[in-house]
C-alpha positions in Angstrom: 46.6 173.7 -146.8 48.7 172.1 -150.0 49.6 174.7 -152.4 47.0 173.3 -155.3 46.2 175.9 -157.4 44.1 178.0 -158.7 43.1 178.3 -155.1 40.0 180.3 -154.8 39.8 183.6 -152.2 38.0 182.6 -149.3 39.5 185.1 -147.1 38.5 187.9 -149.2 35.1 186.8 -150.1 34.9 186.1 -145.7 35.6 190.2 -145.9 32.4 191.3 -148.2 29.8 189.2 -146.0 31.1 190.2 -143.0 30.2 194.0 -143.4 27.0 192.0 -143.0 26.9 190.4 -139.9 24.7 192.0 -137.8 22.8 190.7 -134.1 19.8 188.9 -136.1 22.8 187.1 -138.1 24.8 185.9 -134.9 21.5 185.0 -133.9 20.7 183.0 -136.8 23.9 181.3 -136.2 23.6 180.9 -133.3 20.3 178.7 -132.8 22.1 177.0 -135.8 24.5 175.5 -133.7 22.8 175.1 -130.7 19.9 172.7 -133.0 22.5 170.4 -134.3 24.7 169.6 -131.0 21.4 169.3 -129.0 22.7 172.1 -126.7 21.3 175.3 -125.3 24.4 176.2 -123.8 27.6 175.4 -124.0 29.2 177.3 -120.8 32.4 175.3 -119.6 33.1 173.6 -123.2 35.9 174.1 -125.2 35.0 174.6 -129.3 37.6 174.1 -132.1 36.6 176.3 -135.1 38.3 174.9 -137.7 38.7 177.5 -141.0 36.9 179.9 -139.1 36.3 182.1 -142.0 34.2 185.2 -140.9 34.2 184.0 -137.6 30.9 184.0 -137.4 30.2 180.6 -136.0 33.3 181.7 -133.1 30.9 184.3 -132.0 27.5 181.9 -132.0 30.0 179.4 -129.9 30.7 182.4 -127.9 27.7 183.4 -127.2 26.4 179.9 -126.2 28.7 180.2 -123.4 32.3 178.0 -125.0 35.9 179.0 -124.9 37.0 179.8 -128.6 40.2 178.9 -130.5 39.8 179.1 -134.6 42.5 178.9 -137.1 42.4 179.3 -140.7 44.8 178.8 -143.0 43.9 182.2 -145.3 45.9 185.0 -143.8 42.6 187.2 -144.5 40.1 185.0 -142.8 42.2 185.7 -139.8 42.2 189.2 -140.0 37.9 188.8 -140.5 37.5 186.9 -137.6 39.7 189.0 -135.5 37.7 191.9 -136.2 34.5 190.2 -136.3 35.4 190.1 -132.2 36.8 193.5 -132.0 33.3 194.5 -133.3 31.3 192.4 -131.0 33.7 193.3 -128.1 34.6 189.6 -127.0 37.3 188.8 -125.5 40.7 187.5 -126.5 40.9 185.3 -124.1 38.0 183.0 -124.4 38.3 183.9 -128.0 41.6 183.2 -129.5 42.1 183.3 -133.8 45.3 182.5 -135.2 46.5 181.7 -138.6 47.3 177.8 -139.1 46.8 174.7 -141.2 44.3 171.8 -140.3 46.8 169.5 -143.1 49.9 170.1 -140.7 50.8 167.5 -138.5 52.4 168.9 -136.0 50.2 172.3 -135.4 47.1 169.8 -135.3 48.9 167.5 -132.8 49.7 170.8 -130.4 46.1 172.2 -130.7 44.8 169.7 -127.7 41.7 168.4 -127.2 38.3 170.0 -127.4 35.2 168.9 -126.5 33.3 170.2 -129.8 35.3 170.3 -132.9 33.7 172.1 -135.5 34.3 172.2 -139.7 31.8 173.6 -141.7 32.3 173.4 -145.4 36.2 173.7 -144.8 37.9 170.3 -145.1 37.1 169.5 -148.4 38.4 172.9 -149.5 41.9 171.6 -148.4 43.2 170.0 -150.9 43.6 166.7 -149.1 40.2 166.1 -147.7 40.9 162.7 -145.8 44.1 163.8 -144.1 42.5 167.3 -142.7 39.2 164.8 -141.6 41.9 162.3 -140.1 43.7 165.4 -138.2 40.2 167.1 -137.2 38.9 163.3 -135.6 41.8 163.4 -133.9 41.4 166.5 -131.8 37.9 165.4 -130.7 38.1 164.6 -126.6 36.8 161.8 -124.8 32.8 162.3 -125.1 33.6 165.4 -127.4 31.3 166.1 -130.6 32.8 166.2 -134.2 30.1 168.7 -136.1 31.5 168.7 -140.0 29.9 169.1 -143.2 31.4 168.0 -146.7 30.0 168.3 -149.8 28.0 165.5 -150.8 29.2 163.1 -153.8 27.3 162.9 -156.9 29.4 161.1 -159.6 29.7 163.8 -163.1 27.8 166.0 -161.2 30.8 166.3 -158.9 33.3 166.7 -161.7 31.0 169.3 -163.1 31.1 171.4 -160.3 35.5 170.5 -160.2 35.6 172.6 -163.7 33.6 175.1 -163.3 35.6 176.3 -160.0 38.9 175.3 -161.7 37.8 177.6 -164.9 36.0 180.1 -162.5 39.6 180.9 -160.7 41.3 181.0 -164.1 41.0 184.6 -164.9 38.5 187.3 -164.5 36.5 187.1 -167.8 35.7 183.0 -167.3 34.6 184.3 -163.4 32.1 186.5 -165.1 31.2 184.2 -167.4 30.3 181.7 -164.6 28.8 183.9 -162.5 26.3 185.3 -165.6 25.3 181.8 -166.3 24.7 180.7 -162.7 23.2 183.3 -161.1 19.4 183.4 -162.0 19.5 179.5 -160.0 21.6 180.4 -157.5 20.1 183.9 -156.4 17.3 184.5 -158.8 15.0 180.8 -158.4 16.5 180.3 -154.5 15.5 183.8 -153.7 12.2 183.3 -154.9 11.4 179.8 -153.7 12.5 181.6 -150.0 9.9 184.3 -150.8 7.1 181.6 -151.9 8.0 179.1 -148.8 8.4 182.2 -146.3 12.1 181.7 -145.3 13.2 185.7 -145.6 16.8 184.9 -144.9 19.2 182.0 -145.6 19.9 179.4 -143.0 23.0 179.6 -141.0 22.8 183.4 -141.0 24.6 183.2 -144.4 24.1 185.1 -147.8 23.2 184.2 -151.1 25.5 186.2 -153.2 28.0 185.3 -151.2 27.2 181.9 -150.8 27.0 181.2 -154.3 30.5 183.2 -155.1 32.1 180.2 -152.7 30.7 177.7 -153.9 31.4 178.6 -157.5 35.2 179.4 -156.4 35.4 177.0 -154.2 38.6 175.5 -155.7 40.1 173.0 -154.0 37.1 171.0 -153.9 36.4 167.3 -153.2 33.2 165.2 -151.9 32.1 162.2 -150.0 29.0 160.1 -149.6 27.7 159.5 -146.5 28.7 155.9 -146.0 32.6 156.6 -147.3 32.5 159.7 -144.1 31.2 157.4 -141.6 33.3 154.1 -142.4 36.2 156.5 -142.2 35.3 157.5 -138.8 33.9 155.0 -137.1 37.4 153.0 -136.8 38.6 156.4 -135.2 36.4 155.7 -132.1 33.8 158.1 -133.3 30.0 157.0 -133.6 27.4 159.3 -135.5 24.9 161.0 -133.6 23.0 162.7 -136.3 23.3 163.2 -139.9 21.4 165.7 -142.3 22.0 165.1 -146.1 21.3 167.7 -148.7 19.0 165.1 -150.3 21.4 163.6 -153.0 21.4 167.2 -154.7 24.6 169.2 -154.7 25.6 170.7 -151.3 26.7 169.7 -147.9 25.5 166.9 -145.7 26.4 167.8 -142.2 27.2 164.9 -139.5 27.5 165.0 -135.9 29.7 162.2 -134.2 30.4 161.1 -130.6 33.7 160.2 -129.4 32.9 157.0 -127.4 36.2 155.2 -126.8 38.7 154.1 -129.2 37.3 152.0 -131.5 39.3 148.4 -131.7 39.6 148.3 -135.3 42.0 148.5 -137.5 42.3 151.9 -139.3 41.3 152.2 -143.1 44.3 153.8 -145.0 44.2 157.9 -146.2 43.2 157.8 -149.3 45.2 160.2 -151.9 43.7 163.5 -152.4 40.2 163.2 -155.0 39.9 159.8 -154.1 36.9 158.3 -151.9 38.2 154.5 -149.8 36.5 152.4 -152.6 35.0 149.7 -150.5 33.3 151.7 -148.2 31.7 154.0 -150.5 
């Protein structure tokens, strides 16, 4: 990924979160993956986890029967995913974990093709989201699936959060100030809403505190409208099967695409970092 600075310590955050991972969280992650893919099993399928992070969803894919290859740009994330693999006694021959960057064209091409390519909340943190999305899409095998989650573009709110994230990573004083300001909403209010609605734990096996740290500090940071994402991927031979939006709020829109052949369309240019394909937003 790019040398853009400042950059959030994703791996350190994942290392702290991973101590909380237990069988109920693994089951929650497995259920969410199975639901979005509309599959109860991934037996015999290959699964590429781009930006493996804690390794939780690599583990979820293994529990569904997939052969998994995960990689991450952050060495601490790689260490975290390997530790999780060892904790849950998964064999290295069916779950590979390595360091790599989706922005490295040669590395990405050498990965080969996969039945499921997964990148949840990752590509928008590379510093070159559209290039990363282009490389990820190219790894999808014929009839394979691309499951991605990208931040929803919100005009002035996107600019606000980009500013918050830059300040968060500037120094420890700003980090504590921004954490104190946003904790009542990200942890307090969300916890209260969950208590009132009967949702005892966050979706996907996550945790409110570490989710907030990731949100406030997650930089580099880009966002995209669903229209821009669809128009970018359709000429690359990928058709949308499912879209779950965050309802116009901040957060991630989730997309499931299937490769059904190469589209006979000219490829749109890859926008510069921080830009969107203007005409297709």
